[in-house]
Every structure is written in structure tokens, then in C-alpha cells.
C-alpha positions in Angstrom: 9.7 -169.8 61.5 13.1 -170.4 59.9 16.1 -169.2 61.8 17.3 -167.2 58.8 14.0 -165.3 58.5 14.3 -164.2 62.1 17.9 -163.1 61.6 17.1 -161.1 58.5 14.5 -159.2 60.4 16.9 -158.5 63.3 19.6 -157.3 60.9 17.1 -154.9 59.3 16.9 -153.3 62.7 20.6 -153.6 63.6 22.6 -154.1 60.4 25.9 -156.0 60.7 27.7 -153.3 58.8 27.0 -150.9 61.7 29.3 -153.1 63.9 32.9 -152.1 64.7 35.6 -153.8 62.5 37.0 -155.8 65.4 33.6 -157.2 66.4 32.1 -160.5 65.6 28.2 -160.3 65.6 26.0 -162.6 63.6 25.1 -166.3 63.5 28.0 -168.0 65.3 26.6 -171.5 65.8 23.8 -173.4 64.1 21.9 -173.9 60.8 20.1 -171.0 59.1 17.3 -173.3 57.9 16.5 -174.6 61.4 12.9 -174.2 62.6 12.6 -171.8 65.6 9.7 -171.7 68.0 11.4 -170.5 71.2 14.1 -167.9 71.8 16.1 -167.1 74.9 17.7 -163.6 75.2 20.7 -163.1 77.4 23.7 -160.8 77.8 26.4 -163.6 77.5 26.5 -167.2 76.4 27.8 -168.6 79.7 27.3 -172.2 80.9 24.4 -171.0 83.1 22.8 -169.2 80.2 23.1 -172.2 77.9 21.6 -174.4 80.5 18.7 -172.0 80.9 18.2 -172.1 77.1 18.1 -175.9 77.3 15.6 -175.9 80.1 13.5 -173.4 78.2 13.6 -175.7 75.2 14.9 -172.7 73.1 15.8 -173.3 69.5 17.7 -170.0 69.3 19.9 -168.2 71.8 20.5 -164.5 71.2 23.1 -162.6 73.3 24.6 -159.2 73.2 28.2 -160.2 73.7 29.6 -162.7 71.2 31.0 -166.0 72.5 33.5 -166.0 69.7 35.7 -162.9 69.0 38.6 -164.6 67.4 39.2 -167.6 65.2 39.6 -170.9 66.9 41.6 -173.9 65.7 39.5 -176.7 67.3 36.2 -177.4 68.8 36.4 -180.0 71.6 35.7 -180.3 75.3 39.3 -179.3 76.3 38.3 -175.6 76.5 35.3 -173.8 78.0 34.5 -172.2 74.6 34.6 -175.6 72.9 32.4 -177.1 75.6 29.8 -174.3 75.1 29.8 -174.7 71.4 29.4 -178.5 71.7 26.5 -178.1 74.1 24.7 -175.8 71.8 25.1 -178.1 68.9 24.2 -181.2 70.9 20.9 -179.6 71.9 20.3 -178.2 68.4 20.3 -174.5 69.7 21.3 -171.9 67.1 23.3 -169.0 68.6 23.3 -165.4 67.4 25.0 -162.3 68.8 24.1 -158.6 68.2 26.9 -156.5 69.7 28.4 -153.2 68.6 25.7 -152.8 65.9 23.3 -152.8 68.8 25.5 -150.5 70.9 25.2 -148.0 68.1 21.5 -148.4 67.3 20.0 -149.6 70.6 22.2 -149.5 73.8 22.8 -145.7 73.6 19.1 -145.1 73.5 18.5 -147.4 76.4 21.0 -145.7 78.6 19.9 -142.2 77.8 16.3 -143.2 78.6 17.3 -144.9 81.8 18.8 -141.6 83.0 16.1 -139.4 81.4 18.8 -137.3 79.7 17.7 -134.2 77.8 18.9 -132.6 74.7 21.2 -135.5 73.8 23.5 -136.3 71.0 26.0 -139.0 70.0 29.1 -139.1 72.2 31.4 -140.6 69.5 30.2 -140.8 65.9 30.9 -144.1 64.1 28.8 -143.6 61.0 26.1 -141.6 59.3 22.9 -143.5 58.3 20.5 -141.8 55.9 21.8 -138.4 57.0 21.5 -139.2 60.7 24.6 -139.3 62.9 24.9 -142.6 64.8 27.6 -143.8 67.2 28.7 -144.9 70.7 27.2 -143.3 73.8 25.3 -140.2 74.5 26.0 -136.8 76.1 23.2 -134.6 77.4 21.7 -132.9 80.4 20.2 -134.4 83.6 16.5 -133.7 84.2 17.7 -131.5 87.0 21.1 -130.5 88.4 22.4 -132.6 91.3 25.6 -133.2 93.3 27.9 -136.0 92.3 26.9 -137.9 95.4 23.2 -137.6 94.5 24.0 -138.4 90.9 25.7 -141.6 91.9 22.6 -142.7 93.9 20.4 -141.6 90.9 22.4 -143.9 88.6 22.4 -146.7 91.0 18.6 -146.5 91.4 17.7 -145.9 87.8 19.9 -148.8 86.6 18.7 -151.1 89.3 22.1 -151.8 90.8 23.4 -152.7 94.2 26.2 -150.3 94.1 28.3 -148.0 91.8 31.9 -146.8 92.1 32.3 -143.0 92.0 35.5 -141.1 91.2 35.4 -137.4 92.1 37.5 -134.6 93.5 38.3 -134.5 97.2 35.8 -132.4 99.0 37.3 -129.9 101.4 35.5 -129.6 104.8 32.7 -127.0 104.7 32.9 -126.6 100.9 29.8 -127.1 98.8 29.8 -130.1 96.5 30.0 -129.3 92.8 26.6 -129.4 91.0 26.4 -131.7 87.9 24.2 -131.0 85.0 25.9 -132.2 81.8 26.9 -135.9 81.6 28.0 -138.6 79.2 26.9 -142.2 79.3 28.3 -145.3 77.5 27.1 -148.8 78.2 29.7 -151.5 78.7 33.4 -150.8 78.7 33.8 -147.1 78.3 37.4 -146.2 79.0 37.9 -145.1 75.4 35.0 -142.6 75.8 37.0 -140.5 78.4 38.5 -138.2 75.7 35.3 -137.7 73.8 33.5 -136.9 77.1 36.2 -134.4 77.9 35.9 -132.8 74.5 32.1 -132.6 74.9 32.6 -130.8 78.2 30.7 -133.4 80.2 31.2 -133.2 83.9 30.7 -136.9 84.5 31.1 -140.0 82.4 28.8 -142.9 83.4 30.1 -146.2 82.1 31.8 -149.5 83.2 35.2 -151.2 83.4 37.1 -148.1 84.4 40.5 -148.9 85.8 42.3 -146.9 88.5 44.8 -145.1 86.3 42.2 -144.1 83.7 39.9 -142.8 86.4 42.6 -140.5 88.0 43.7 -139.3 84.6 40.1 -138.4 83.8 39.8 -136.5 87.1 43.0 -134.6 86.1 41.1 -133.4 83.1 38.1 -132.3 85.1 35.9 -135.4 84.3 34.4 -137.3 87.2 33.6 -141.0 86.7 30.7 -143.1 87.8 31.5 -146.8 87.1 28.2 -148.7 87.1 29.8 -151.8 85.8 29.9 -153.5 82.4 27.0 -155.8 83.3 25.2 -153.0 85.2 25.1 -150.6 82.2 24.1 -153.3 79.7 21.8 -155.9 81.2 18.8 -153.9 80.2 19.5 -155.4 76.8 17.7 -158.5 77.9 14.3 -156.9 78.6 14.6 -154.5 75.7 15.4 -157.2 73.1 12.8 -159.5 74.5 10.1 -156.9 73.9 11.5 -156.1 70.5 11.4 -159.7 69.4 7.9 -160.2 70.8 6.8 -157.3 68.7 8.6 -158.5 65.6 7.6 -162.2 66.0 4.3 -162.5 68.0 4.0 -166.2 66.9 7.2 -167.1 68.8 7.8 -167.7 72.5 10.6 -165.3 73.7 12.1 -165.6 77.2 14.6 -163.3 78.9 17.4 -164.9 80.9 17.6 -164.5 84.6 19.4 -161.4 85.8 22.7 -162.5 87.4 25.1 -159.9 88.6 28.5 -161.5 88.0 29.9 -160.2 91.3 29.0 -159.6 94.9 29.5 -156.4 96.8 30.9 -157.2 100.3 31.3 -154.3 102.7 
């Protein structure tokens, strides 16, 4: 199947015009008329991932995060990005990214299903498609109320993580821990979702990449934070997109990249 035919089908599901203005999804490396028989799906186009695509004899690499966000002035082996592009070209692997257009039309659904959230709606609207509000993140109710400590363990378990970081109010000795029922979730880097979560009266925001000052400022507004990590909240993209592509293109061989947490928890 031609690469372009595959990409057109993907873009029917996740139109490029649903991406944020600053984003850079689409075909970033390769020829549209190239024949594709094997696809590798990954979160990032790292050296390890590209090597995995080579070993899998993939003709097309699809990632969530784009390798290229900004214009570059040269492609050579002096930089890690140049080396990655050259490796893809030398092995005739086309490279495609589906990023914030997938966040809007895919990732939010993944996250709300991971946590079994009920009565959900969009956390921050980005557009309306055929009368349906779409956007970043979700806000809704947990399947049952639980304490912040129990919720942190619930998130860790449901997202298949080694650990999460939890920011909550100091518990006074003998006092009962606050019970949580309404939460917001945003896969990836969700610092910008703190204000929408507060406006939606969520008790907790579950996301990634929350810095110290943003976390304590959120607490000052009554919003607890569970930081499950950028990778931790988004690596489900790999299995989700693999299944989606297998359904769309049963004649192709689709492989998911190995799960590689980019850090170690040392205690």
C-alpha cells in the first residue's frame, strides 16, 4: 500500500486541522509514493525507536510526538536530530507524527477510559466538529469516591506505572483525609490545564510534567495534583494506535515499540 494512502486514512480519523497552531504533525520524513508493508508505532522517534524500526524492517514509523517542531537549517550528522533524519532516509523509512490532533480526538478518550471516569466532558475546548465539542483533557467523576492516597494508587495501577507524584494538603494528625470524586485528566504536559481544572471545580488534576511552583499554586486554589509523568499518561498511544491501524489496514504488519520508561525511580 502506498504511504500516502495510509496517511489519508489516518488523517480522516485525526485531521491535521485539529492540531494546535504551534504543532507540527504530518509526514516529516519520506516519500508519499513509497510502498509500505510494515509499520512501527512509538511515542517518540528516538535512536532506540529508529533502531527498532530498522530491526522490524518497517517502511513507516508513526509516533505521537513529532521529531521536528521548528525549522532546521541543515541536515547532517553534527546534531542528534540530523543523525536521526539521515538514519531514517538511509534505511528508506518514512516518518509520520500524529500529535495534538490525536490529543483532541484520541488521547483524552484513552485517559478517561483508563480511569473509568463517568459523566465526562471536555476539559478545555479547542474546536467544535459537526456540532460536537472537542478539546484537550476530560473532567468527570470517579467510579467511586476515594481518598487522595487511594486515588494516587488507583492512577498508578490503572496506568501501569511504577510510581506517581502526588501533591495534596498537609494532613493533620487524627484528621480524616479528604474524599475525592471529581477529577480532571490530561495526558502529557498538563500545566496549562490547572486553571481549566479549577474552573471546572475538579478536586484533582491527573497529568504530567508539573513543576514545583505550578503544583503549590494549584494547591493554593484547592486543586490537588497527581503527576503520572508525560510518558506515563501517554504511552498507551502505542497499543491504541497499533490496534487502530490493524483494523484500518489488515493487510499490513503493524508492530508496537517496546515500552521504555525514560527514567528510573530510585528510593
